FIMARPA-466479 format. One record per residue: chain; x, y, z of N, C-alpha, C, CB in turn. Coordinates in steps of 0.2 Angstrom, whole numbers, plus 5000, padded with zeros to 4 digits. Glycine has a CB too. Layout:
N
- mol; n_xx; n_yy; n_zz; ca_xx; ca_yy; ca_zz; c_xx; c_yy; c_zz; cb_xx; cb_yy; cb_zz
- A; X; Y; Z; X; Y; Z; X; Y; Z; X; Y; Z
...
//
This chain:
142
- mol; n_xx; n_yy; n_zz; ca_xx; ca_yy; ca_zz; c_xx; c_yy; c_zz; cb_xx; cb_yy; cb_zz
- A; 5053; 5097; 4532; 5054; 5093; 4537; 5060; 5096; 4542; 5056; 5086; 4535
- A; 5065; 5099; 4539; 5070; 5103; 4542; 5068; 5108; 4547; 5076; 5105; 4538
- A; 5063; 5112; 4544; 5060; 5118; 4548; 5056; 5115; 4554; 5056; 5122; 4544
- A; 5053; 5110; 4554; 5049; 5107; 4559; 5054; 5104; 4565; 5045; 5101; 4557
- A; 5059; 5101; 4562; 5065; 5099; 4567; 5068; 5105; 4571; 5070; 5095; 4563
- A; 5069; 5111; 4567; 5072; 5117; 4570; 5067; 5120; 4575; 5073; 5122; 4565
- A; 5060; 5120; 4574; 5055; 5122; 4578; 5055; 5118; 4585; 5048; 5122; 4575
- A; 5055; 5111; 4584; 5055; 5107; 4590; 5061; 5108; 4594; 5055; 5099; 4587
- A; 5067; 5109; 4591; 5073; 5110; 4595; 5073; 5117; 4598; 5079; 5110; 4591
- A; 5069; 5122; 4595; 5068; 5129; 4598; 5064; 5128; 4605; 5065; 5134; 4593
- A; 5059; 5124; 4604; 5055; 5122; 4610; 5059; 5119; 4615; 5049; 5118; 4608
- A; 5063; 5114; 4614; 5067; 5110; 4619; 5072; 5115; 4622; 5070; 5104; 4615
- A; 5075; 5119; 4618; 5080; 5124; 4621; 5076; 5129; 4626; 5083; 5128; 4616
- A; 5071; 5131; 4624; 5067; 5136; 4628; 5064; 5132; 4634; 5061; 5139; 4624
- A; 5062; 5126; 4633; 5060; 5122; 4639; 5065; 5121; 4644; 5057; 5116; 4637
- A; 5071; 5120; 4642; 5077; 5119; 4646; 5078; 5125; 4650; 5083; 5117; 4642
- A; 5078; 5131; 4647; 5080; 5137; 4651; 5074; 5139; 4655; 5081; 5143; 4646
- A; 5068; 5137; 4653; 5062; 5138; 4658; 5063; 5134; 4664; 5056; 5137; 4654
- A; 5065; 5128; 4663; 5066; 5124; 4669; 5072; 5126; 4674; 5067; 5116; 4667
- A; 5077; 5129; 4670; 5083; 5131; 4674; 5081; 5138; 4678; 5089; 5134; 4669
- A; 5076; 5142; 4675; 5074; 5147; 4679; 5068; 5146; 4684; 5071; 5153; 4674
- A; 5067; 5139; 4684; 5062; 5137; 4689; 5055; 5140; 4688; 5064; 5138; 4696
- A; 5053; 5140; 4682; 5046; 5142; 4680; 5041; 5137; 4682; 5045; 5144; 4673
- A; 5036; 5138; 4685; 5031; 5134; 4687; 5029; 5129; 4681; 5024; 5137; 4690
- A; 5028; 5123; 4683; 5027; 5118; 4677; 5021; 5119; 4673; 5027; 5111; 4680
- A; 5016; 5122; 4676; 5010; 5123; 4672; 5011; 5129; 4667; 5004; 5124; 4676
- A; 5016; 5133; 4669; 5018; 5139; 4665; 5023; 5138; 4660; 5019; 5145; 4669
- A; 5028; 5133; 4661; 5034; 5133; 4657; 5032; 5130; 4650; 5038; 5128; 4660
- A; 5027; 5127; 4649; 5025; 5124; 4642; 5023; 5130; 4638; 5019; 5119; 4643
- A; 5019; 5135; 4641; 5017; 5141; 4637; 5023; 5146; 4636; 5011; 5145; 4641
- A; 5027; 5146; 4641; 5033; 5150; 4640; 5038; 5147; 4634; 5037; 5151; 4646
- A; 5038; 5141; 4634; 5042; 5137; 4629; 5039; 5138; 4622; 5043; 5130; 4631
- A; 5033; 5139; 4622; 5030; 5140; 4615; 5032; 5146; 4612; 5022; 5139; 4616
- A; 5034; 5151; 4616; 5037; 5157; 4614; 5043; 5156; 4610; 5038; 5162; 4620
- A; 5047; 5151; 4612; 5053; 5149; 4608; 5051; 5147; 4601; 5057; 5144; 4611
- A; 5046; 5143; 4600; 5043; 5141; 4594; 5041; 5147; 4590; 5037; 5136; 4595
- A; 5037; 5151; 4593; 5035; 5157; 4589; 5041; 5161; 4587; 5030; 5161; 4594
- A; 5046; 5162; 4591; 5051; 5167; 4590; 5055; 5164; 4584; 5056; 5167; 4596
- A; 5057; 5157; 4584; 5061; 5154; 4579; 5057; 5154; 4572; 5063; 5147; 4581
- A; 5050; 5153; 4573; 5046; 5152; 4567; 5046; 5159; 4563; 5039; 5150; 4568
- A; 5045; 5164; 4567; 5045; 5171; 4564; 5052; 5172; 4561; 5043; 5176; 4569
- A; 5057; 5171; 4564; 5064; 5172; 4562; 5065; 5168; 4555; 5069; 5169; 4567
- A; 5063; 5161; 4555; 5064; 5157; 4549; 5060; 5161; 4543; 5061; 5150; 4550
- A; 5053; 5163; 4544; 5049; 5166; 4539; 5053; 5172; 4537; 5042; 5167; 4542
- A; 5055; 5176; 4541; 5058; 5183; 4539; 5065; 5182; 4536; 5059; 5187; 4545
- A; 5069; 5178; 4539; 5076; 5177; 4536; 5076; 5172; 4530; 5080; 5174; 4541
- A; 5073; 5166; 4531; 5074; 5161; 4525; 5069; 5162; 4520; 5074; 5154; 4528
- A; 5063; 5163; 4521; 5058; 5163; 4516; 5057; 5170; 4513; 5051; 5161; 4519
- A; 5057; 5175; 4517; 5056; 5182; 4514; 5063; 5185; 4511; 5052; 5186; 4519
- A; 5068; 5183; 4515; 5074; 5186; 4513; 5076; 5192; 4517; 5075; 5187; 4506
- A; 5074; 5194; 4522; 5075; 5200; 4526; 5082; 5199; 4529; 5070; 5201; 4532
- A; 5086; 5204; 4530; 5093; 5204; 4533; 5092; 5201; 4540; 5096; 5211; 4533
- A; 5098; 5199; 4543; 5099; 5196; 4549; 5096; 5201; 4555; 5106; 5194; 4551
- A; 5098; 5207; 4554; 5096; 5212; 4559; 5088; 5213; 4559; 5099; 5219; 4557
- A; 5085; 5213; 4553; 5078; 5214; 4552; 5074; 5208; 4554; 5076; 5215; 4545
- A; 5077; 5202; 4553; 5073; 5196; 4555; 5074; 5195; 4563; 5077; 5189; 4552
- A; 5079; 5197; 4565; 5080; 5196; 4573; 5076; 5201; 4576; 5087; 5198; 4575
- A; 5075; 5207; 4573; 5071; 5213; 4576; 5064; 5210; 4576; 5072; 5219; 4572
- A; 5061; 5208; 4570; 5054; 5206; 4570; 5053; 5200; 4574; 5052; 5204; 4562
- A; 5057; 5195; 4574; 5056; 5189; 4578; 5056; 5191; 4586; 5061; 5184; 4577
- A; 5060; 5196; 4588; 5061; 5198; 4595; 5054; 5202; 4596; 5067; 5202; 4596
- A; 5052; 5206; 4592; 5046; 5210; 4593; 5040; 5206; 4594; 5045; 5215; 4588
- A; 5039; 5201; 4590; 5033; 5197; 4590; 5034; 5192; 4597; 5033; 5192; 4584
- A; 5040; 5190; 4598; 5041; 5186; 4604; 5040; 5190; 4611; 5047; 5183; 4604
- A; 5042; 5196; 4610; 5041; 5201; 4616; 5034; 5202; 4617; 5045; 5207; 4615
- A; 5030; 5203; 4612; 5023; 5204; 4613; 5019; 5198; 4616; 5019; 5206; 4606
- A; 5021; 5192; 4613; 5019; 5186; 4616; 5021; 5185; 4623; 5022; 5180; 4612
- A; 5027; 5187; 4625; 5029; 5187; 4632; 5025; 5191; 4637; 5037; 5188; 4633
- A; 5024; 5197; 4634; 5020; 5202; 4638; 5013; 5200; 4640; 5020; 5209; 4635
- A; 5010; 5198; 4635; 5003; 5195; 4636; 5003; 5189; 4640; 5000; 5194; 4629
- A; 5008; 5185; 4639; 5008; 5179; 4643; 5009; 5180; 4650; 5013; 5174; 4640
- A; 5014; 5185; 4651; 5015; 5187; 4658; 5009; 5190; 4662; 5021; 5192; 4658
- A; 5005; 5194; 4658; 4999; 5197; 4661; 4994; 5192; 4662; 4997; 5202; 4656
- A; 4993; 5187; 4657; 4988; 5181; 4658; 4990; 5177; 4664; 4988; 5178; 4651
- A; 4996; 5175; 4665; 4998; 5170; 4670; 5000; 5174; 4676; 5004; 5166; 4667
- A; 5000; 5180; 4676; 5002; 5184; 4683; 5009; 5183; 4685; 4996; 5183; 4688
- A; 5014; 5184; 4681; 5020; 5182; 4683; 5025; 5188; 4680; 5023; 5175; 4680
- A; 5031; 5188; 4682; 5036; 5193; 4679; 5037; 5192; 4671; 5042; 5194; 4682
- A; 5037; 5198; 4668; 5037; 5197; 4660; 5045; 5195; 4658; 5035; 5203; 4657
- A; 5049; 5197; 4662; 5056; 5196; 4660; 5058; 5188; 4660; 5061; 5199; 4666
- A; 5055; 5184; 4664; 5055; 5177; 4663; 5053; 5174; 4657; 5052; 5173; 4669
- A; 5047; 5177; 4655; 5044; 5175; 4648; 5048; 5178; 4642; 5037; 5177; 4648
- A; 5051; 5184; 4643; 5055; 5186; 4638; 5061; 5182; 4637; 5058; 5193; 4640
- A; 5065; 5180; 4642; 5071; 5176; 4641; 5070; 5169; 4639; 5074; 5176; 4648
- A; 5064; 5166; 4641; 5063; 5159; 4639; 5061; 5160; 4631; 5057; 5157; 4643
- A; 5057; 5165; 4629; 5055; 5165; 4622; 5061; 5167; 4617; 5049; 5170; 4621
- A; 5066; 5170; 4620; 5071; 5173; 4615; 5077; 5168; 4615; 5073; 5180; 4617
- A; 5077; 5163; 4619; 5083; 5159; 4619; 5085; 5156; 4612; 5081; 5153; 4623
- A; 5080; 5154; 4607; 5083; 5152; 4601; 5086; 5157; 4597; 5077; 5150; 4597
- A; 5085; 5164; 4598; 5089; 5169; 4594; 5096; 5171; 4596; 5084; 5175; 4594
- A; 5098; 5169; 4602; 5104; 5170; 4605; 5110; 5168; 4600; 5105; 5167; 4612
- A; 5114; 5173; 4598; 5119; 5171; 4593; 5125; 5168; 4595; 5121; 5177; 4589
- A; 5124; 5162; 4599; 5130; 5158; 4602; 5135; 5156; 4596; 5127; 5153; 4606
- A; 5132; 5153; 4591; 5137; 5150; 4586; 5141; 5156; 4583; 5133; 5147; 4580
- A; 5138; 5162; 4582; 5141; 5167; 4579; 5147; 5170; 4584; 5137; 5173; 4578
- A; 5146; 5170; 4590; 5151; 5171; 4595; 5157; 5166; 4595; 5148; 5172; 4602
- A; 5155; 5160; 4594; 5160; 5154; 4594; 5164; 5155; 4588; 5156; 5148; 4594
- A; 5161; 5156; 4582; 5165; 5156; 4576; 5169; 5162; 4575; 5160; 5156; 4570
- A; 5167; 5168; 4578; 5171; 5174; 4579; 5177; 5173; 4583; 5167; 5180; 4582
- A; 5176; 5170; 4589; 5182; 5168; 4593; 5187; 5163; 4590; 5180; 5166; 4600
- A; 5184; 5158; 4587; 5188; 5153; 4584; 5192; 5156; 4578; 5183; 5147; 4581
- A; 5189; 5160; 4574; 5193; 5164; 4569; 5198; 5168; 4571; 5188; 5168; 4564
- A; 5197; 5171; 4577; 5202; 5176; 4580; 5208; 5171; 4582; 5199; 5180; 4585
- A; 5206; 5166; 4586; 5212; 5161; 4588; 5216; 5159; 4582; 5208; 5156; 4592
- A; 5213; 5157; 4577; 5216; 5154; 4571; 5219; 5160; 4566; 5212; 5150; 4567
- A; 5219; 5166; 4569; 5221; 5172; 4565; 5218; 5173; 4558; 5229; 5172; 4565
- A; 5212; 5171; 4557; 5208; 5172; 4551; 5204; 5178; 4552; 5204; 5166; 4549
- A; 5207; 5184; 4551; 5204; 5190; 4552; 5198; 5192; 4548; 5210; 5196; 4552
- A; 5198; 5191; 4542; 5193; 5192; 4538; 5187; 5188; 4539; 5195; 5191; 4530
- A; 5188; 5182; 4541; 5182; 5178; 4543; 5179; 5180; 4550; 5184; 5170; 4544
- A; 5184; 5182; 4554; 5182; 5184; 4561; 5178; 5191; 4560; 5188; 5186; 4565
- A; 5180; 5195; 4556; 5176; 5201; 4555; 5169; 5200; 4552; 5180; 5206; 4550
- A; 5169; 5195; 4547; 5162; 5194; 4545; 5157; 5191; 4550; 5163; 5189; 4539
- A; 5160; 5186; 4554; 5156; 5183; 4559; 5154; 5188; 4565; 5160; 5177; 4562
- A; 5159; 5192; 4566; 5157; 5197; 4571; 5152; 5202; 4569; 5164; 5201; 4573
- A; 5152; 5204; 4563; 5147; 5208; 4560; 5140; 5205; 4560; 5149; 5210; 4552
- A; 5140; 5199; 4558; 5133; 5196; 4558; 5131; 5195; 4565; 5133; 5189; 4554
- A; 5135; 5193; 4570; 5133; 5193; 4577; 5131; 5199; 4580; 5139; 5190; 4581
- A; 5134; 5204; 4578; 5132; 5211; 4581; 5125; 5213; 4578; 5137; 5216; 4579
- A; 5124; 5212; 4572; 5118; 5213; 4569; 5112; 5209; 4572; 5118; 5211; 4561
- A; 5113; 5203; 4574; 5108; 5199; 4577; 5107; 5202; 4584; 5110; 5192; 4577
- A; 5112; 5203; 4588; 5112; 5206; 4595; 5108; 5213; 4595; 5119; 5206; 4598
- A; 5110; 5217; 4590; 5106; 5223; 4590; 5099; 5223; 4588; 5110; 5228; 4585
- A; 5097; 5218; 4584; 5090; 5217; 4582; 5087; 5214; 4588; 5090; 5211; 4577
- A; 5090; 5210; 4592; 5086; 5208; 4598; 5085; 5213; 4603; 5091; 5202; 4601
- A; 5091; 5217; 4604; 5090; 5223; 4609; 5085; 5228; 4607; 5097; 5226; 4610
- A; 5085; 5230; 4601; 5080; 5235; 4598; 5073; 5232; 4598; 5082; 5237; 4591
- A; 5072; 5226; 4597; 5066; 5223; 4597; 5063; 5223; 4604; 5066; 5216; 4594
- A; 5067; 5221; 4609; 5065; 5221; 4616; 5063; 5228; 4618; 5070; 5218; 4621
- A; 5067; 5233; 4616; 5066; 5240; 4618; 5060; 5243; 4615; 5072; 5244; 4616
- A; 5059; 5241; 4609; 5053; 5244; 4605; 5047; 5242; 4608; 5053; 5242; 4598
- A; 5046; 5235; 4610; 5040; 5232; 4613; 5039; 5235; 4620; 5040; 5225; 4613
- A; 5045; 5235; 4624; 5044; 5237; 4631; 5042; 5245; 4631; 5051; 5237; 4634
- A; 5045; 5249; 4626; 5042; 5256; 4626; 5035; 5256; 4624; 5047; 5260; 4621
- A; 5033; 5252; 4620; 5026; 5253; 4618; 5021; 5250; 4624; 5024; 5248; 4612
- A; 5023; 5245; 4628; 5020; 5243; 4633; 5019; 5248; 4639; 5023; 5237; 4636
- A; 5025; 5252; 4640; 5025; 5257; 4645; 5021; 5263; 4643; 5032; 5260; 4646
- A; 5021; 5265; 4636; 5016; 5270; 4634; 5009; 5268; 4635; 5018; 5272; 4627
- A; 5008; 5262; 4633; 5001; 5259; 4634; 4998; 5260; 4641; 5000; 5252; 4631
- A; 5003; 5258; 4646; 5001; 5258; 4653; 5000; 5265; 4656; 5007; 5255; 4657
- A; 5003; 5270; 4653; 5002; 5277; 4655; 4996; 5280; 4652; 5008; 5281; 4653
- A; 4993; 5277; 4647; 4987; 5280; 4644; 4981; 5278; 4647; 4987; 5278; 4636
//
């Protein structure tokens, strides 16, 4: 039940950012479903299979990026809007918060651990986007 709740919140978070970016109302629902896909893949990889934070972030980002590319092509809109909306659930906001909180309270070891996991997540997201974007560009040239 907890995972269903998390998927619902991933949808709501993605929907909120889709509305902030003023995505057309008939497109925002499909774009927000990317948030569900993203978080579902992350949960499966990270919690159920036991892949590292970097690996789970990379795989979830890659799957979401493929979804965003196909959705953008299908809906005839820029892919970056679909990317951002789909990847909102993966943004390591809590990791950044806890890192800064630990630094403020001079808990250096805790800050180091939070910073390490936050950087792993951010690198997984960046490399996942880069990987899919490169594949899409190669496919366009062929």
